[in-house]
All heavy atoms as TSV, in Angstrom:
chain	resi	resn	atom	element	x	y	z
A	1	MET	N	N	23.539	150.817	158.811
A	1	MET	CA	C	24.615	151.715	159.175
A	1	MET	C	C	25.426	152.038	157.910
A	1	MET	O	O	25.831	151.140	157.197
A	1	MET	CB	C	25.482	151.035	160.221
A	1	MET	CG	C	26.588	151.878	160.722
A	1	MET	SD	S	27.502	150.973	161.959
A	1	MET	CE	C	27.343	152.060	163.301
A	2	LYS	N	N	25.649	153.298	157.658
A	2	LYS	CA	C	26.351	153.711	156.442
A	2	LYS	C	C	27.668	154.375	156.814
A	2	LYS	O	O	27.703	155.270	157.654
A	2	LYS	CB	C	25.476	154.669	155.662
A	2	LYS	CG	C	25.987	154.982	154.310
A	2	LYS	CD	C	24.953	155.761	153.522
A	2	LYS	CE	C	25.455	155.886	152.110
A	2	LYS	NZ	N	24.452	156.394	151.223
A	3	PHE	N	N	28.735	153.923	156.164
A	3	PHE	CA	C	30.064	154.490	156.421
A	3	PHE	C	C	30.460	155.408	155.277
A	3	PHE	O	O	30.219	155.099	154.108
A	3	PHE	CB	C	31.112	153.382	156.552
A	3	PHE	CG	C	30.910	152.511	157.757
A	3	PHE	CD1	C	30.357	151.251	157.639
A	3	PHE	CD2	C	31.281	152.963	159.009
A	3	PHE	CE1	C	30.170	150.448	158.733
A	3	PHE	CE2	C	31.100	152.165	160.120
A	3	PHE	CZ	C	30.537	150.902	159.996
A	4	GLU	N	N	31.091	156.492	155.610
A	4	GLU	CA	C	31.607	157.401	154.592
A	4	GLU	C	C	32.978	156.899	154.132
A	4	GLU	O	O	33.788	156.472	154.954
A	4	GLU	CB	C	31.760	158.816	155.179
A	4	GLU	CG	C	30.454	159.487	155.494
A	4	GLU	CD	C	29.638	159.746	154.235
A	4	GLU	OE1	O	30.231	160.108	153.200
A	4	GLU	OE2	O	28.413	159.573	154.299
A	5	PRO	N	N	33.246	156.935	152.841
A	5	PRO	CA	C	34.559	156.491	152.372
A	5	PRO	C	C	35.662	157.430	152.860
A	5	PRO	O	O	35.439	158.619	153.061
A	5	PRO	CB	C	34.438	156.531	150.852
A	5	PRO	CG	C	33.285	157.415	150.563
A	5	PRO	CD	C	32.379	157.363	151.757
A	6	GLU	N	N	36.818	156.830	153.044
A	6	GLU	CA	C	37.968	157.620	153.506
A	6	GLU	C	C	38.407	158.598	152.430
A	6	GLU	O	O	38.429	158.267	151.247
A	6	GLU	CB	C	39.141	156.681	153.798
A	6	GLU	CG	C	39.498	156.583	155.254
A	6	GLU	CD	C	40.703	155.697	155.429
A	6	GLU	OE1	O	41.826	156.160	155.161
A	6	GLU	OE2	O	40.499	154.554	155.826
A	7	LYS	N	N	38.763	159.768	152.816
A	7	LYS	CA	C	39.286	160.753	151.877
A	7	LYS	C	C	40.795	160.562	151.774
A	7	LYS	O	O	41.481	160.465	152.787
A	7	LYS	CB	C	38.982	162.177	152.343
A	7	LYS	CG	C	37.522	162.451	152.533
A	7	LYS	CD	C	36.826	162.508	151.206
A	7	LYS	CE	C	35.357	162.856	151.435
A	7	LYS	NZ	N	34.517	162.541	150.341
A	8	ARG	N	N	41.280	160.494	150.572
A	8	ARG	CA	C	42.716	160.322	150.359
A	8	ARG	C	C	43.300	161.581	149.761
A	8	ARG	O	O	42.716	162.206	148.885
A	8	ARG	CB	C	42.981	159.162	149.415
A	8	ARG	CG	C	42.553	157.845	149.995
A	8	ARG	CD	C	42.963	156.725	149.106
A	8	ARG	NE	N	42.539	155.461	149.687
A	8	ARG	CZ	C	42.684	154.310	149.099
A	8	ARG	NH1	N	43.230	154.247	147.908
A	8	ARG	NH2	N	42.282	153.208	149.678
A	9	VAL	N	N	44.471	161.912	150.238
A	9	VAL	CA	C	45.168	163.084	149.727
A	9	VAL	C	C	45.964	162.656	148.491
A	9	VAL	O	O	46.730	161.696	148.542
A	9	VAL	CB	C	46.118	163.664	150.797
A	9	VAL	CG1	C	46.868	164.849	150.248
A	9	VAL	CG2	C	45.334	164.022	152.043
A	10	ALA	N	N	45.771	163.358	147.388
A	10	ALA	CA	C	46.494	163.029	146.165
A	10	ALA	C	C	47.917	163.581	146.248
A	10	ALA	O	O	48.125	164.753	146.569
A	10	ALA	CB	C	45.776	163.611	144.962
A	11	HIS	N	N	48.882	162.729	145.993
A	11	HIS	CA	C	50.279	163.164	145.957
A	11	HIS	C	C	51.029	162.364	144.900
A	11	HIS	O	O	50.619	161.261	144.535
A	11	HIS	CB	C	50.945	163.025	147.327
A	11	HIS	CG	C	50.995	161.609	147.826
A	11	HIS	ND1	N	49.909	161.012	148.410
A	11	HIS	CD2	C	51.987	160.710	147.814
A	11	HIS	CE1	C	50.235	159.774	148.736
A	11	HIS	NE2	N	51.491	159.565	148.383
A	12	GLN	N	N	52.090	162.930	144.407
A	12	GLN	CA	C	52.869	162.286	143.355
A	12	GLN	C	C	53.714	161.175	143.962
A	12	GLN	O	O	54.471	161.392	144.915
A	12	GLN	CB	C	53.762	163.327	142.685
A	12	GLN	CG	C	54.438	162.820	141.445
A	12	GLN	CD	C	55.194	163.922	140.718
A	12	GLN	OE1	O	55.348	165.010	141.246
A	12	GLN	NE2	N	55.651	163.639	139.539
A	13	VAL	N	N	53.575	159.974	143.418
A	13	VAL	CA	C	54.281	158.810	143.958
A	13	VAL	C	C	55.693	158.730	143.401
A	13	VAL	O	O	56.646	158.501	144.123
A	13	VAL	CB	C	53.502	157.518	143.639
A	13	VAL	CG1	C	54.263	156.308	144.125
A	13	VAL	CG2	C	52.131	157.576	144.276
A	14	ALA	N	N	55.826	158.914	142.117
A	14	ALA	CA	C	57.139	158.832	141.479
A	14	ALA	C	C	57.274	159.977	140.498
A	14	ALA	O	O	56.305	160.394	139.873
A	14	ALA	CB	C	57.300	157.507	140.761
A	15	LYS	N	N	58.469	160.470	140.356
A	15	LYS	CA	C	58.690	161.520	139.374
A	15	LYS	C	C	59.894	161.150	138.515
A	15	LYS	O	O	60.749	160.381	138.940
A	15	LYS	CB	C	58.881	162.877	140.042
A	15	LYS	CG	C	60.008	162.944	141.025
A	15	LYS	CD	C	60.018	164.326	141.666
A	15	LYS	CE	C	61.125	164.393	142.696
A	15	LYS	NZ	N	61.201	165.688	143.324
A	16	PRO	N	N	59.950	161.669	137.310
A	16	PRO	CA	C	61.046	161.307	136.409
A	16	PRO	C	C	62.383	161.810	136.936
A	16	PRO	O	O	62.447	162.769	137.714
A	16	PRO	CB	C	60.667	161.988	135.100
A	16	PRO	CG	C	59.646	162.994	135.435
A	16	PRO	CD	C	58.991	162.570	136.700
A	17	PRO	N	N	63.455	161.150	136.504
A	17	PRO	CA	C	64.772	161.608	136.933
A	17	PRO	C	C	65.078	162.997	136.382
A	17	PRO	O	O	64.515	163.409	135.371
A	17	PRO	CB	C	65.720	160.560	136.342
A	17	PRO	CG	C	64.959	159.897	135.268
A	17	PRO	CD	C	63.520	159.995	135.622
A	18	PRO	N	N	65.974	163.742	137.036
A	18	PRO	CA	C	66.244	165.108	136.598
A	18	PRO	C	C	66.794	165.211	135.180
A	18	PRO	O	O	66.490	166.156	134.457
A	18	PRO	CB	C	67.276	165.635	137.603
A	18	PRO	CG	C	67.460	164.587	138.623
A	18	PRO	CD	C	66.692	163.389	138.229
A	19	GLU	N	N	67.577	164.221	134.756
A	19	GLU	CA	C	68.149	164.316	133.399
A	19	GLU	C	C	67.087	164.117	132.327
A	19	GLU	O	O	67.303	164.420	131.160
A	19	GLU	CB	C	69.287	163.311	133.209
A	19	GLU	CG	C	68.875	161.852	133.301
A	19	GLU	CD	C	68.924	161.282	134.693
A	19	GLU	OE1	O	69.127	162.044	135.656
A	19	GLU	OE2	O	68.751	160.073	134.829
A	20	ALA	N	N	65.918	163.615	132.711
A	20	ALA	CA	C	64.858	163.392	131.736
A	20	ALA	C	C	64.243	164.700	131.261
A	20	ALA	O	O	63.619	164.737	130.208
A	20	ALA	CB	C	63.782	162.496	132.340
A	21	MET	N	N	64.372	165.753	132.010
A	21	MET	CA	C	63.776	167.021	131.620
A	21	MET	C	C	64.486	167.636	130.406
A	21	MET	O	O	63.933	168.479	129.725
A	21	MET	CB	C	63.836	168.015	132.785
A	21	MET	CG	C	63.094	167.557	134.002
A	21	MET	SD	S	61.387	167.241	133.602
A	21	MET	CE	C	60.859	166.385	135.071
A	22	GLN	N	N	65.699	167.175	130.110
A	22	GLN	CA	C	66.443	167.741	128.994
A	22	GLN	C	C	66.200	166.981	127.692
A	22	GLN	O	O	66.674	167.374	126.643
A	22	GLN	CB	C	67.936	167.727	129.321
A	22	GLN	CG	C	68.248	168.567	130.538
A	22	GLN	CD	C	69.535	168.161	131.207
A	22	GLN	OE1	O	70.123	167.160	130.854
A	22	GLN	NE2	N	69.958	168.936	132.187
A	23	ARG	N	N	65.460	165.890	127.747
A	23	ARG	CA	C	65.203	165.103	126.536
A	23	ARG	C	C	64.236	165.850	125.629
A	23	ARG	O	O	63.244	166.394	126.071
A	23	ARG	CB	C	64.604	163.751	126.892
A	23	ARG	CG	C	65.560	162.868	127.616
A	23	ARG	CD	C	64.950	161.501	127.805
A	23	ARG	NE	N	65.795	160.724	128.697
A	23	ARG	CZ	C	65.404	159.668	129.341
A	23	ARG	NH1	N	64.176	159.225	129.191
A	23	ARG	NH2	N	66.218	159.019	130.130
A	24	VAL	N	N	64.542	165.821	124.357
A	24	VAL	CA	C	63.686	166.486	123.390
A	24	VAL	C	C	62.855	165.468	122.632
A	24	VAL	O	O	61.677	165.650	122.408
A	24	VAL	CB	C	64.532	167.317	122.402
A	24	VAL	CG1	C	63.653	167.959	121.353
A	24	VAL	CG2	C	65.326	168.362	123.155
A	25	ASP	N	N	63.472	164.355	122.251
A	25	ASP	CA	C	62.756	163.330	121.497
A	25	ASP	C	C	62.818	162.015	122.264
A	25	ASP	O	O	63.624	161.837	123.161
A	25	ASP	CB	C	63.361	163.160	120.116
A	25	ASP	CG	C	64.848	162.840	120.186
A	25	ASP	OD1	O	65.426	162.960	121.282
A	25	ASP	OD2	O	65.432	162.473	119.157
A	26	GLY	N	N	61.976	161.095	121.915
A	26	GLY	CA	C	62.072	159.766	122.490
A	26	GLY	C	C	61.034	159.429	123.530
A	26	GLY	O	O	61.276	158.618	124.399
A	27	GLY	N	N	59.871	159.993	123.518
A	27	GLY	CA	C	58.786	159.499	124.343
A	27	GLY	C	C	58.667	160.103	125.716
A	27	GLY	O	O	57.977	159.560	126.553
A	28	GLY	N	N	59.332	161.149	126.014
A	28	GLY	CA	C	59.109	161.796	127.293
A	28	GLY	C	C	60.077	161.364	128.371
A	28	GLY	O	O	61.151	160.838	128.112
A	29	ALA	N	N	59.653	161.559	129.584
A	29	ALA	CA	C	60.557	161.400	130.724
A	29	ALA	C	C	60.959	159.959	130.996
A	29	ALA	O	O	62.021	159.697	131.534
A	29	ALA	CB	C	59.880	161.975	131.961
A	30	TRP	N	N	60.121	159.012	130.621
A	30	TRP	CA	C	60.398	157.620	130.986
A	30	TRP	C	C	60.998	156.828	129.841
A	30	TRP	O	O	61.076	155.610	129.905
A	30	TRP	CB	C	59.122	156.957	131.486
A	30	TRP	CG	C	58.597	157.646	132.683
A	30	TRP	CD1	C	57.528	158.492	132.740
A	30	TRP	CD2	C	59.129	157.605	134.006
A	30	TRP	NE1	N	57.353	158.960	134.007
A	30	TRP	CE2	C	58.323	158.430	134.808
A	30	TRP	CE3	C	60.204	156.950	134.588
A	30	TRP	CZ2	C	58.562	158.616	136.165
A	30	TRP	CZ3	C	60.432	157.136	135.941
A	30	TRP	CH2	C	59.624	157.949	136.714
A	31	GLY	N	N	61.401	157.467	128.774
A	31	GLY	CA	C	62.040	156.761	127.668
A	31	GLY	C	C	61.082	156.548	126.513
A	31	GLY	O	O	59.986	157.098	126.480
A	32	PRO	N	N	61.486	155.732	125.548
A	32	PRO	CA	C	60.668	155.554	124.345
A	32	PRO	C	C	59.366	154.814	124.644
A	32	PRO	O	O	59.311	153.962	125.515
A	32	PRO	CB	C	61.560	154.741	123.419
A	32	PRO	CG	C	62.549	154.104	124.296
A	32	PRO	CD	C	62.732	154.989	125.478
A	33	THR	N	N	58.329	155.177	123.920
A	33	THR	CA	C	57.065	154.475	124.026
A	33	THR	C	C	56.974	153.482	122.884
A	33	THR	O	O	57.873	153.383	122.054
A	33	THR	CB	C	55.891	155.456	123.952
A	33	THR	OG1	O	55.918	156.072	122.658
A	33	THR	CG2	C	55.987	156.515	125.018
A	34	GLN	N	N	55.870	152.766	122.822
A	34	GLN	CA	C	55.714	151.787	121.747
A	34	GLN	C	C	55.655	152.455	120.382
A	34	GLN	O	O	55.901	151.818	119.367
A	34	GLN	CB	C	54.459	150.963	121.975
A	34	GLN	CG	C	53.195	151.791	122.016
A	34	GLN	CD	C	51.976	150.948	122.262
A	34	GLN	OE1	O	52.019	149.752	122.061
A	34	GLN	NE2	N	50.903	151.564	122.702
A	35	PHE	N	N	55.350	153.738	120.340
A	35	PHE	CA	C	55.262	154.434	119.070
A	35	PHE	C	C	56.599	155.039	118.654
A	35	PHE	O	O	56.741	155.509	117.546
A	35	PHE	CB	C	54.197	155.521	119.146
A	35	PHE	CG	C	52.864	154.978	119.545
A	35	PHE	CD1	C	52.357	155.198	120.806
A	35	PHE	CD2	C	52.124	154.212	118.659
A	35	PHE	CE1	C	51.130	154.686	121.177
A	35	PHE	CE2	C	50.899	153.690	119.025
A	35	PHE	CZ	C	50.399	153.927	120.289
A	36	ASP	N	N	57.572	155.035	119.554
A	36	ASP	CA	C	58.872	155.614	119.254
A	36	ASP	C	C	59.924	154.564	118.939
A	36	ASP	O	O	61.102	154.853	118.917
A	36	ASP	CB	C	59.363	156.453	120.434
A	36	ASP	CG	C	58.460	157.635	120.696
A	36	ASP	OD1	O	57.988	158.233	119.720
A	36	ASP	OD2	O	58.240	157.940	121.872
A	37	LEU	N	N	59.506	153.324	118.728
A	37	LEU	CA	C	60.475	152.277	118.445
A	37	LEU	C	C	61.111	152.515	117.085
A	37	LEU	O	O	60.502	153.101	116.193
A	37	LEU	CB	C	59.786	150.909	118.466
A	37	LEU	CG	C	59.211	150.513	119.824
A	37	LEU	CD1	C	58.439	149.214	119.685
A	37	LEU	CD2	C	60.304	150.358	120.846
A	38	PRO	N	N	62.349	152.068	116.901
A	38	PRO	CA	C	63.008	152.274	115.609
A	38	PRO	C	C	62.312	151.487	114.503
A	38	PRO	O	O	61.618	150.504	114.756
A	38	PRO	CB	C	64.433	151.757	115.850
A	38	PRO	CG	C	64.336	150.878	117.036
A	38	PRO	CD	C	63.207	151.392	117.859
A	39	GLU	N	N	62.515	151.940	113.306
A	39	GLU	CA	C	61.915	151.274	112.158
A	39	GLU	C	C	62.504	149.878	111.996
A	39	GLU	O	O	63.679	149.643	112.266
A	39	GLU	CB	C	62.182	152.087	110.883
A	39	GLU	CG	C	61.523	153.440	110.878
A	39	GLU	CD	C	60.009	153.340	110.871
A	39	GLU	OE1	O	59.465	152.433	110.215
A	39	GLU	OE2	O	59.370	154.158	111.554
A	40	ARG	N	N	61.661	148.975	111.536
A	40	ARG	CA	C	62.154	147.608	111.307
A	40	ARG	C	C	63.057	147.614	110.086
A	40	ARG	O	O	62.733	148.159	109.054
A	40	ARG	CB	C	60.981	146.670	111.077
A	40	ARG	CG	C	60.149	146.483	112.322
A	40	ARG	CD	C	59.057	145.520	112.053
A	40	ARG	NE	N	59.638	144.202	111.879
A	40	ARG	CZ	C	59.066	143.084	112.268
A	40	ARG	NH1	N	57.914	143.127	112.838
A	40	ARG	NH2	N	59.654	141.933	112.071
A	41	GLY	N	N	64.184	146.995	110.236
A	41	GLY	CA	C	65.129	146.946	109.133
A	41	GLY	C	C	65.546	145.515	108.845
A	41	GLY	O	O	64.959	144.569	109.346
A	42	ASP	N	N	66.565	145.385	108.040
A	42	ASP	CA	C	67.070	144.066	107.685
A	42	ASP	C	C	68.225	143.656	108.582
A	42	ASP	O	O	69.019	142.789	108.237
A	42	ASP	CB	C	67.525	144.066	106.229
A	42	ASP	CG	C	66.349	144.253	105.279
A	42	ASP	OD1	O	65.245	143.831	105.649
A	42	ASP	OD2	O	66.550	144.804	104.191
A	43	LYS	N	N	68.336	144.268	109.734
A	43	LYS	CA	C	69.464	143.979	110.615
A	43	LYS	C	C	69.402	142.560	111.158
A	43	LYS	O	O	70.408	141.900	111.300
A	43	LYS	CB	C	69.490	144.967	111.767
A	43	LYS	CG	C	69.719	146.392	111.328
A	43	LYS	CD	C	69.621	147.332	112.489
A	43	LYS	CE	C	69.745	148.765	111.997
A	43	LYS	NZ	N	69.487	149.727	113.035
A	44	ASN	N	N	68.204	142.073	111.481
A	44	ASN	CA	C	68.081	140.765	112.090
A	44	ASN	C	C	67.817	139.659	111.089
A	44	ASN	O	O	67.920	138.490	111.430
A	44	ASN	CB	C	66.957	140.768	113.128
A	44	ASN	CG	C	67.336	141.567	114.345
A	44	ASN	OD1	O	68.501	141.710	114.642
A	44	ASN	ND2	N	66.338	142.083	115.025
A	45	SER	N	N	67.459	139.995	109.867
A	45	SER	CA	C	67.100	138.956	108.910
A	45	SER	C	C	68.292	138.061	108.578
A	45	SER	O	O	68.139	136.855	108.418
A	45	SER	CB	C	66.522	139.572	107.640
A	45	SER	OG	O	67.488	140.378	107.002
A	46	GLN	N	N	69.479	138.623	108.512
A	46	GLN	CA	C	70.662	137.812	108.215
A	46	GLN	C	C	70.945	136.852	109.372
A	46	GLN	O	O	71.242	135.676	109.143
A	46	GLN	CB	C	71.869	138.714	107.973
A	46	GLN	CG	C	73.096	137.946	107.534
A	46	GLN	CD	C	74.271	138.876	107.241
A	46	GLN	OE1	O	74.168	140.076	107.459
A	46	GLN	NE2	N	75.355	138.313	106.770
A	47	ALA	N	N	70.801	137.317	110.585
A	47	ALA	CA	C	71.023	136.451	111.744
A	47	ALA	C	C	69.977	135.344	111.796
A	47	ALA	O	O	70.296	134.189	112.121
A	47	ALA	CB	C	70.994	137.273	113.024
A	48	ILE	N	N	68.744	135.659	111.469
A	48	ILE	CA	C	67.681	134.646	111.479
A	48	ILE	C	C	67.957	133.581	110.431
A	48	ILE	O	O	67.813	132.378	110.690
A	48	ILE	CB	C	66.310	135.316	111.261
A	48	ILE	CG1	C	65.967	136.179	112.467
A	48	ILE	CG2	C	65.233	134.287	111.002
A	48	ILE	CD1	C	64.745	137.043	112.271
A	49	ILE	N	N	68.379	133.993	109.250
A	49	ILE	CA	C	68.679	133.039	108.181
A	49	ILE	C	C	69.827	132.125	108.587
A	49	ILE	O	O	69.777	130.905	108.370
A	49	ILE	CB	C	68.989	133.782	106.865
A	49	ILE	CG1	C	67.712	134.426	106.337
A	49	ILE	CG2	C	69.586	132.847	105.833
A	49	ILE	CD1	C	67.919	135.331	105.149
A	50	ILE	N	N	70.862	132.675	109.204
A	50	ILE	CA	C	72.003	131.863	109.632
A	50	ILE	C	C	71.569	130.839	110.676
A	50	ILE	O	O	71.930	129.654	110.599
A	50	ILE	CB	C	73.128	132.773	110.166
A	50	ILE	CG1	C	73.747	133.559	109.018
A	50	ILE	CG2	C	74.190	131.951	110.894
A	50	ILE	CD1	C	74.714	134.628	109.466
A	51	VAL	N	N	70.782	131.246	111.648
A	51	VAL	CA	C	70.325	130.322	112.702
A	51	VAL	C	C	69.448	129.224	112.106
A	51	VAL	O	O	69.570	128.049	112.473
A	51	VAL	CB	C	69.579	131.105	113.804
A	51	VAL	CG1	C	68.864	130.170	114.758
A	51	VAL	CG2	C	70.540	131.995	114.554
A	52	VAL	N	N	68.572	129.580	111.173
A	52	VAL	CA	C	67.713	128.580	110.543
A	52	VAL	C	C	68.554	127.584	109.745
A	52	VAL	O	O	68.322	126.368	109.819
A	52	VAL	CB	C	66.656	129.268	109.648
A	52	VAL	CG1	C	65.960	128.266	108.758
A	52	VAL	CG2	C	65.653	130.005	110.507
A	53	LEU	N	N	69.527	128.066	109.004
A	53	LEU	CA	C	70.380	127.161	108.221
A	53	LEU	C	C	71.164	126.216	109.122
A	53	LEU	O	O	71.291	125.023	108.832
A	53	LEU	CB	C	71.321	127.965	107.324
A	53	LEU	CG	C	70.664	128.652	106.133
A	53	LEU	CD1	C	71.685	129.492	105.373
A	53	LEU	CD2	C	70.036	127.630	105.210
A	54	ILE	N	N	71.696	126.735	110.218
A	54	ILE	CA	C	72.430	125.882	111.155
A	54	ILE	C	C	71.486	124.834	111.749
A	54	ILE	O	O	71.847	123.657	111.883
A	54	ILE	CB	C	73.098	126.739	112.253
A	54	ILE	CG1	C	74.243	127.545	111.651
A	54	ILE	CG2	C	73.597	125.867	113.397
A	54	ILE	CD1	C	74.864	128.546	112.593
A	55	GLY	N	N	70.266	125.225	112.088
A	55	GLY	CA	C	69.291	124.280	112.618
A	55	GLY	C	C	68.947	123.190	111.626
A	55	GLY	O	O	68.854	122.004	111.985
A	56	VAL	N	N	68.776	123.560	110.354
A	56	VAL	CA	C	68.470	122.569	109.316
A	56	VAL	C	C	69.632	121.603	109.153
A	56	VAL	O	O	69.437	120.385	109.034
A	56	VAL	CB	C	68.119	123.277	107.990
A	56	VAL	CG1	C	68.090	122.294	106.832
A	56	VAL	CG2	C	66.793	123.997	108.120
A	57	VAL	N	N	70.853	122.109	109.164
A	57	VAL	CA	C	72.028	121.243	109.026
A	57	VAL	C	C	72.107	120.270	110.200
A	57	VAL	O	O	72.373	119.068	110.017
A	57	VAL	CB	C	73.320	122.096	108.904
A	57	VAL	CG1	C	74.561	121.238	109.059
A	57	VAL	CG2	C	73.339	122.832	107.577
A	58	ILE	N	N	71.857	120.749	111.402
A	58	ILE	CA	C	71.898	119.870	112.581
A	58	ILE	C	C	70.821	118.793	112.481
A	58	ILE	O	O	71.072	117.616	112.769
A	58	ILE	CB	C	71.753	120.699	113.875
A	58	ILE	CG1	C	73.026	121.520	114.100
A	58	ILE	CG2	C	71.472	119.814	115.073
A	58	ILE	CD1	C	72.942	122.491	115.251
A	59	LEU	N	N	69.617	119.177	112.040
A	59	LEU	CA	C	68.558	118.183	111.877
A	59	LEU	C	C	68.905	117.149	110.812
A	59	LEU	O	O	68.628	115.958	110.977
A	59	LEU	CB	C	67.240	118.871	111.538
A	59	LEU	CG	C	66.574	119.620	112.692
A	59	LEU	CD1	C	65.327	120.340	112.200
A	59	LEU	CD2	C	66.214	118.657	113.808
A	60	LEU	N	N	69.522	117.575	109.721
A	60	LEU	CA	C	69.933	116.629	108.682
A	60	LEU	C	C	71.002	115.669	109.199
A	60	LEU	O	O	70.965	114.471	108.888
A	60	LEU	CB	C	70.438	117.387	107.449
A	60	LEU	CG	C	69.365	118.067	106.602
A	60	LEU	CD1	C	70.012	118.897	105.497
A	60	LEU	CD2	C	68.435	117.027	106.009
A	61	ILE	N	N	71.942	116.165	109.975
A	61	ILE	CA	C	72.983	115.306	110.544
A	61	ILE	C	C	72.362	114.292	111.498
A	61	ILE	O	O	72.705	113.098	111.464
A	61	ILE	CB	C	74.063	116.153	111.245
A	61	ILE	CG1	C	74.869	116.939	110.208
A	61	ILE	CG2	C	74.973	115.290	112.099
A	61	ILE	CD1	C	75.819	117.957	110.804
A	62	LEU	N	N	71.431	114.744	112.334
A	62	LEU	CA	C	70.768	113.812	113.249
A	62	LEU	C	C	69.963	112.758	112.489
A	62	LEU	O	O	69.973	111.575	112.852
A	62	LEU	CB	C	69.858	114.581	114.201
A	62	LEU	CG	C	70.558	115.388	115.286
A	62	LEU	CD1	C	69.547	116.211	116.071
A	62	LEU	CD2	C	71.326	114.476	116.220
A	63	ALA	N	N	69.273	113.162	111.437
A	63	ALA	CA	C	68.513	112.201	110.637
A	63	ALA	C	C	69.435	111.194	109.972
A	63	ALA	O	O	69.138	109.991	109.920
A	63	ALA	CB	C	67.675	112.944	109.591
A	64	ALA	N	N	70.576	111.666	109.481
A	64	ALA	CA	C	71.535	110.751	108.841
A	64	ALA	C	C	72.111	109.775	109.862
A	64	ALA	O	O	72.242	108.572	109.568
A	64	ALA	CB	C	72.649	111.563	108.175
A	65	LEU	N	N	72.458	110.241	111.041
A	65	LEU	CA	C	72.992	109.345	112.072
A	65	LEU	C	C	71.940	108.333	112.515
A	65	LEU	O	O	72.245	107.150	112.731
A	65	LEU	CB	C	73.499	110.160	113.261
A	65	LEU	CG	C	74.779	110.965	113.023
A	65	LEU	CD1	C	75.068	111.839	114.226
A	65	LEU	CD2	C	75.939	110.038	112.737
A	66	TRP	N	N	70.696	108.782	112.651
A	66	TRP	CA	C	69.636	107.860	113.048
A	66	TRP	C	C	69.426	106.792	111.974
A	66	TRP	O	O	69.274	105.611	112.272
A	66	TRP	CB	C	68.343	108.641	113.270
A	66	TRP	CG	C	67.219	107.762	113.754
A	66	TRP	CD1	C	66.955	107.385	115.019
A	66	TRP	CD2	C	66.225	107.139	112.932
A	66	TRP	NE1	N	65.858	106.575	115.055
A	66	TRP	CE2	C	65.382	106.399	113.778
A	66	TRP	CE3	C	65.963	107.136	111.560
A	66	TRP	CZ2	C	64.303	105.662	113.300
A	66	TRP	CZ3	C	64.884	106.408	111.089
A	66	TRP	CH2	C	64.066	105.679	111.960
A	67	THR	N	N	69.439	107.207	110.699
A	67	THR	CA	C	69.271	106.254	109.602
A	67	THR	C	C	70.428	105.266	109.568
A	67	THR	O	O	70.227	104.055	109.391
A	67	THR	CB	C	69.182	107.010	108.267
A	67	THR	OG1	O	68.136	107.974	108.354
A	67	THR	CG2	C	68.899	106.076	107.127
A	68	LEU	N	N	71.624	105.752	109.756
A	68	LEU	CA	C	72.799	104.868	109.756
A	68	LEU	C	C	72.706	103.872	110.915
A	68	LEU	O	O	72.948	102.671	110.727
A	68	LEU	CB	C	74.076	105.713	109.898
A	68	LEU	CG	C	75.399	104.960	109.930
A	68	LEU	CD1	C	75.668	104.347	108.558
A	68	LEU	CD2	C	76.524	105.883	110.342
A	69	ALA	N	N	72.348	104.332	112.086
A	69	ALA	CA	C	72.223	103.439	113.239
A	69	ALA	C	C	71.089	102.445	113.027
A	69	ALA	O	O	71.214	101.275	113.419
A	69	ALA	CB	C	71.982	104.262	114.503
A	70	TYR	N	N	70.003	102.868	112.409
A	70	TYR	CA	C	68.870	101.964	112.189
A	70	TYR	C	C	69.256	100.806	111.280
A	70	TYR	O	O	68.954	99.649	111.555
A	70	TYR	CB	C	67.709	102.767	111.609
A	70	TYR	CG	C	66.484	101.925	111.317
A	70	TYR	CD1	C	65.625	101.569	112.340
A	70	TYR	CD2	C	66.197	101.487	110.024
A	70	TYR	CE1	C	64.511	100.800	112.099
A	70	TYR	CE2	C	65.094	100.722	109.767
A	70	TYR	CZ	C	64.241	100.380	110.802
A	70	TYR	OH	O	63.139	99.598	110.546
A	71	PHE	N	N	69.932	101.126	110.172
A	71	PHE	CA	C	70.272	100.062	109.217
A	71	PHE	C	C	71.463	99.235	109.676
A	71	PHE	O	O	71.635	98.099	109.243
A	71	PHE	CB	C	70.534	100.669	107.839
A	71	PHE	CG	C	69.273	101.084	107.142
A	71	PHE	CD1	C	69.029	102.401	106.818
A	71	PHE	CD2	C	68.296	100.152	106.802
A	71	PHE	CE1	C	67.877	102.793	106.198
A	71	PHE	CE2	C	67.128	100.539	106.175
A	71	PHE	CZ	C	66.917	101.852	105.854
A	72	LYS	N	N	72.288	99.768	110.548
A	72	LYS	CA	C	73.457	99.025	110.996
A	72	LYS	C	C	73.117	98.073	112.148
A	72	LYS	O	O	73.648	96.968	112.225
A	72	LYS	CB	C	74.562	99.997	111.428
A	72	LYS	CG	C	75.860	99.319	111.729
A	72	LYS	CD	C	76.977	100.311	111.861
A	72	LYS	CE	C	78.274	99.536	112.014
A	72	LYS	NZ	N	79.421	100.394	111.985
A	73	PHE	N	N	72.251	98.482	113.054
A	73	PHE	CA	C	72.003	97.712	114.262
A	73	PHE	C	C	70.676	96.937	114.224
A	73	PHE	O	O	70.455	96.087	115.076
A	73	PHE	CB	C	72.031	98.612	115.507
A	73	PHE	CG	C	73.378	99.244	115.741
A	73	PHE	CD1	C	73.535	100.616	115.678
A	73	PHE	CD2	C	74.479	98.462	116.007
A	73	PHE	CE1	C	74.755	101.187	115.895
A	73	PHE	CE2	C	75.712	99.030	116.221
A	73	PHE	CZ	C	75.873	100.403	116.180
A	74	PHE	N	N	69.782	97.217	113.288
A	74	PHE	CA	C	68.489	96.500	113.307
A	74	PHE	C	C	68.293	95.681	112.087
A	74	PHE	O	O	68.564	95.714	111.048
A	74	PHE	CB	C	67.333	97.505	113.449
A	74	PHE	CG	C	67.335	98.214	114.777
A	74	PHE	CD1	C	67.638	99.556	114.862
A	74	PHE	CD2	C	67.044	97.521	115.942
A	74	PHE	CE1	C	67.626	100.214	116.070
A	74	PHE	CE2	C	67.031	98.177	117.152
A	74	PHE	CZ	C	67.323	99.506	117.217
């Protein structure tokens, strides 16, 4: 017994918002695409360096406290 596949009517499920039709740049109706991302700059490098330095300082303090506790109590 052979069944014929159901025929489906094609219709648009979602459409872009009305204000998207006025966009000229930036990847179309749904916003920027992966190719429209801003250029990488040095904006985050300073923040990364600060976080790394703070992490190193915290690790050094923990190592110093552990060493002090080791020699004082053992």
